[in-house]
N, C-alpha and C positions, 0 to 999 in steps of 0.2 A: 834142778828143782825136783823135789820129790813128786812122784806121780799121785794124782788124786784118785782115790778108790772109784772104780767104775760104778758102784752102787750109789755113791754120792752124786756123781755126774748124771746118772740116769734119773735120779730123783729130782735133781735141780732142773733138768731139761724140761720137766713137765710144768714148771712154774715160770720159766723165763718169759719176759715180755719185751716188746719192742720199745726203743727209747728214742728221744728226739736229739737234736743237734746241741752243740755246746755253745751256742750263741748267747748274747746277753738275755737275761730274763725279760719276759714280757707276758702280760696276761692275755686273755682272749680279746679279740677285737672289741673295742668299746670300753674296756676296763680302764680305770685310772692308771697313770704311770706307776711302775713298780721298780723294785731295786735292780741294780745291775750286778753282774757277777763280780767276784773278788773276795778275798779272805776277810773274815771278821777281824777287827783289830785285836792283836795278840795281847796276852796278859803281861802285866809288869810284875815280875816275881819278887816277893819280899823276903825278909830274913828267914833263914832255915830252909829255903828252897834248894832243890837240885835240878835246875832247869835243863831243857833240851839244848843240844849243842849246835843245831842248825835250823833247818826250816821248821816252821810251826807244824807240829804233829809228827815229825820224822824221828824214827829210831833206825839209824843207818847201820849198814853192815860193818863199817869201821867201829861203831860203838859196840856192836856185838863182839867183834874180834878183840877189842881192847879190854872187855869186861865192864865197860860203862853201862851197858844195857842191863847187866845183872844187878846193878844197884837201884834200878828204877829211876823215874823222873818225877819230881814234884815241883809244883809252882803254887805257892800259897795253900798247900795241903800237907797233911801228915797221915800216915797209916796208923790207925788205932788197933786193928787186928786183922787177921787173915785165917779163915777156916779152910783148911786144905786137906784133902785125902788123896794120896798119891795114886795115880792111874797112868802107868807108862804107855798104855795103848791108846786110850780114848781121852775124853774130855771130863772135866770136873766142875764145870760151870756152864749154864745154859743161857736162856733168853729173858728170864723174868726174875726180879727180886721184889717181893711184896713184904709189907710190914703191917702188923695188926697188934693193937693193945686191947686185951679183953677187959671185961667189966671188973675183974678182980685186980687189974693193974699189971698183969703179966705182959711183957713186951716180947714179941715173936717176929722172926724172919722166916720167909718161905722162899726157896729157890730151887729151880729145876737143875739137874746135875749133868745134862748132856746137850750137845749141839746136834747129835744124831744118834738116837737110840739104835743099837744097844752098846755103843762104844764106852758107856759108863758102867757096864755090867762086869767088866773083867775082874774088879776087886770087890764085887758085891755092893757097889755104891749106887745102883740104879734107883730112880724114883725122885720125889720132891723132898728135899731135906727141910726139917723143921728145927729152928734154932731158938733156944732161950737166950734172949738178948738183955737180961736184967743187968749184966755187966758187959757193955759193948766191947771191952778189951778181952773178954774171954767167952766167946760164943760157945754154947753147949748144945750138942745134938740131942734132942729129946724124942724125935720120931722121924720115921721115913715113910712117906706115902707111896704105896706100890700097887694101887689099883690100876687098871689098864691105861686110863688117860694120864695118870700121874707118872707112870713109867715112861710114857712117850707123849708129853704134852706139846712138844715142839714150842711154838710161840704163844700158846693159848692160855697159860696160867694167869688167872685174873681173880681179883678179890673185891668184895663190897665192904667198905668200912661201915656203912649204915646197918647192914644185915648180919655182919660177921660170917660171911659165906665165902668159901674158896672153891673155884671150879676150873675145869679144863676139859678140852676135847682131845681125844687121841689123834695125833697128827705126826707128820714128817714133812720134808721139803716139798713133796707133791701133795699127798693126802693119805689119810688112813680112814677106815670106817669110823663114823661119828659117834663113838662111845663117849658120853659126857659123864664125868665124875663130879660129885658135889659133896663138900665137907662143911660141917658146922664148926666154927672156931670158938664157940662158947660151950661150956663155962670156962674152959682152960685152953687157951690158944696153943699151949705147948703140946697138947695131945688132941689134935683135931678128930672129930667124930665123923666117920663116913656116913653119909646120908643116902647116896644113890650112885649107881654106876649102870648106865642104861644107854642103848643105841638110839638116842633121841635127836642127835645132831644129824647132819648130812655131810659126810666127809669131814676132814679136820685139818687145820694148819694153824690158824690164828683164831682170835675171838674178840668179843667185847661183852660188857655187862652194864646194865642200867645201874646207876649209883645206888638205887634202893634195894638192889640185890634180888629183884623179882624176875628179871629177864636176862638170860644168857644167850649170846649170839655166837653160833658156830660158823666159821668163815674159811673159805678156800680160795686162794687167788687164781687157781687153775681151772675152776669149774664154777658155773653160775648157780651156786647152791647156798646162798646166804640163808641161814636158818635161825629163827627165834624160838627159844625154849623157855617155857614157864617153869621157874624154879622157886616160885613163891612158897610152895610146900616142898622143902628141899628133898624129902624122901619120895616124892612123886613128881619127877620132872615130866613135862608134857610138851611135845612140839606144837607151836602156835601157827607158824608160817614159814614157808620156804619161797624165796624170790629169786628172780633171774638177775642176780648181781654177782659178779666176781669180786671178791673182797679179800684183801690182805688183812691188815689190822683195821679195827674200827673202834671209835670211842662214842659213848652215848652222852648226851647233854644231861645236866643235873636234874632236869625235870623228866627225863626219859623220852622226850618227844622228838628228838633229832638224833640221827646217826651220821657221824662224819667218817666216811668210808674211804680208806686208801685202796683204790680200785685196781683191778687187773686190766689187761688188754689196753694198756697205754692210755687209760682214762684220767689219771691224776686223782683228785679228791672229789668225792660226791657228797652233797648235802641231801640227806633223805629225811622226809617226814615219816616218822614211825609212831606217831601219836595214837593210831588205832591199835597198834600192838600194845603200847603202854596202857591204854584204857581197856584192853581186852575186848575190843569190838568183835562181834561175830564176823568171820571171813575178813580179817583185817587187810586193808590196802596200804601199800607203801608207795610214796610219790617222790620222785626226784625233784628237788627245788632248785639246785644249782650245781655247778661243777667248775673246777679250775685245774689247769695244767700249766706246765712251764717247759721251756725248750730243753733245758739240761737235765731232764728227768731220767732217773734209772728205774728202780722199783719202789713206788711209794709204800712205806712200811706202816706208818701210823700217824694219826692226826688228833691232837688233844685240844679240846676247847678250853679257853680261859678268858677272863676279862681283865682289863687294866684300866683303872679309872672309869669303869662302867662300859667300856667299849669292847666288843667281842672279837676274839682272834682264834686262830688255830696254830698250834705248834706242830709242824709236820717234819718228818725225816724220811729220806729215801735210803735204801740199802744198796751196797755194792757199787760196782762201776760198770761201764758199758762202752762199746765202740759204736753204738747206734742200733744194735740188733740183738739185744739181750745181754745177760751178764757176761763180762769178758774178764780174762786174766789181766789185771792192771789196765783197765780201759781208760781212755782219755776223758770220758764223761763221768763226772761224779756228782750225783744229785745232792748229797749232804742234806742240810736242814734249812728250814725257812719258817717265817711267820706270815700267816695269811690273814688278811683283813676280811671278816665276814659280817661287817656292819649291814651290808645288803646281801643276805644269804642267797639271793638269786644271781648275784654277780660277785663272788669272792675273787680276791686278787692277791698276788704275792706282794708283801710289803717289804720284807728284808730277808737276809740270808744268815745262816749259821754255817760257816765254812772255814777250812784251814788252808794254809799255804800248800800242803801236800795234795790238796784236792784240785789245784789249779792246773789247767792243761799245759801251761808252759813249764811246769815242774815235773810232769809225770815221767819223762824219759830219765831224768837225773836220779829218780828214786826207785826205778824199776827193779834193781838188783837187791834191794833191801829184803831181809828175811820176812817172808809172808806177803810181800808186796805183789807178787805175781800170781797169787792164788785167787781164783774167781770167788771163793767163799771166805776170803780173808781180806788182807790188803788195807790200803789207806782209803777208807770210805766211811759212810755213816751206817748205823743200824737202829738204835733206839734212843729216844729222848724222853724225859719226864720232867714234871714240875712239882714243887712241894704243895701247892694249893692251886685251885682253879680261879681263885679270886685274888687279884693283885699279886701274882708271884713275882718275886725279885729275881730269881735265877731259873735257868734251865740247865739240867745236867744230861749230857749225851754220851752214850757209849759209841766210840768211833773206831772200833776194831783195833787195828795195829797202832792207832794213835791214843788208845786208852780212854780214860774218862775225861771229858772236857766240860767245863763249867762256864756258863755265859750269864752276864747281867742282861736281863730283858726288861728292866724298868721302863726304858723307852723302846717299845716294840719296833719302831722304825730304825733304831740304831743300836742293835745288840753289840756287845763287846765281850771278848773272852776275859775272864778274871782269874781262872785257876785251872789246873789239870793234875791228873795223877795217872802215870803209866807204871803199872806194877812191875817189880823186878822180874826179868825174864828168867824163867826156870828151865834148866836143861831137861830134855826128853830122853829117856833111856832107849825107847824104841819108837822114834817119832814117825807118825803118819805124815805130819806136816812139820816143816822146819819151825823150831821154837821162836815165837814172837808173841807180843801182846795179842789177845783175842777177846777184846771187850765187846760183848754182843748184847748185854742185858739191859732191859729197862730198869733204871735205878729207883730206889725209894729214899726217904728223907726222915731225919730227926731234926726238925727245925731248931728246937730249943738248944741243941748241942752243936748245931751247924755240921751235922753228919750226913754223909751220903753212903748208902749201902748198894753195892753192885757186885756182879760176878764176872769173872774172866774165864774163858773156856779152858785155859791151861792152868790158871792160878787159883781157881776156886772163889770163895766168898770174901769180900773185903768190906771193912768199915773204914771210911776215909773222913777225916775232919778238915773242914775249910778253915784256914788260918788268916792271920794278918788283917782281919777286919774287912775282907773284900766282899763277904756276903752280909 
């Protein structure tokens, strides 16, 4: 196995958290019964598919050696386009893909270009790429954002559809000084206008933003420094509050009054009342309303609120794997994803799981020699999920690292099922730091009317994938 750079490991060590056992899921005492462990029912692949050859989610070493992995794997999906800039040393795709359509009708994509800055700087590709998506089959680079936080946003790139604002905080796997960059996407999303770059966050790694675009949250899972920043005047960002919460990703409710925090220190997901921040109360107070954990937790990454038939839920995903004491190379515990019932926000509970066969403990030994499987920062595990809408979403799309992009039907939140997947063709690495394999880490975005999903792969760049065969 290739050696992991000491810089990477040193940075990661600052953010590792303890994890629980791999026993069947159960909520806190007193919670209603919840789902048991086990893989989500796998997709039935229709015409035109090039499906996996073995376990759900697996790209085996034999497939690499035979050339099968180089063809990619599709199930009810087809690749529309791939924007790729060769970088033999580092990565060409990062953690977020965002979409925005401006008032003039221009359709744009934004994605960060690295998993660890400055590995994307070798060929001058550092920063956040801006793509004109007027023809999804031919993405065109129109700008590259290279202010401090956009050069190294880590997992913090976030966008407000309501306000037309893009923001990030300078970060890495542990933390960087909290420089927050804010851009306006109007009047032309193809050429964002820089509004501010200021040290108003408090360290950086991940983020959240109120849907109205007026409050940006700078988050760090290794330090209790969750910070709210007023960006209602984009060129004059002002810190509002810093609280004693370790936070990986967080999502804010549609009204801005709740924060759903994927917390550090083995806490799971917290439900916070942030209404005083939203209302701009003097000396705002933030109150914890509820929390939920689960035994096979690794590192909670993000939790997104949605409703289905009027009932509220969270879509949550954990990152990486563990042996019970932090991130492990091909650990036996894989948190993967889940749907959490928040009907009673003081007593949330896990309702169901989004998992693959490669995540199950009984299969971990068999797949341990697959390319990328034994890397703590890669492997068969979860990283990000997203949904096309927060009201009655039909699907969830999840980047599951070496298992590529996985797509689930969540119309029945208690019984999700996989309906499609796309594992990009594995591209050779000229001077690999890591052995070539899929490295799908990004939160995806959607074009519902065309059944498209946009995501990025660390080795493969930006992809437009269309869901086929009527499964969405």
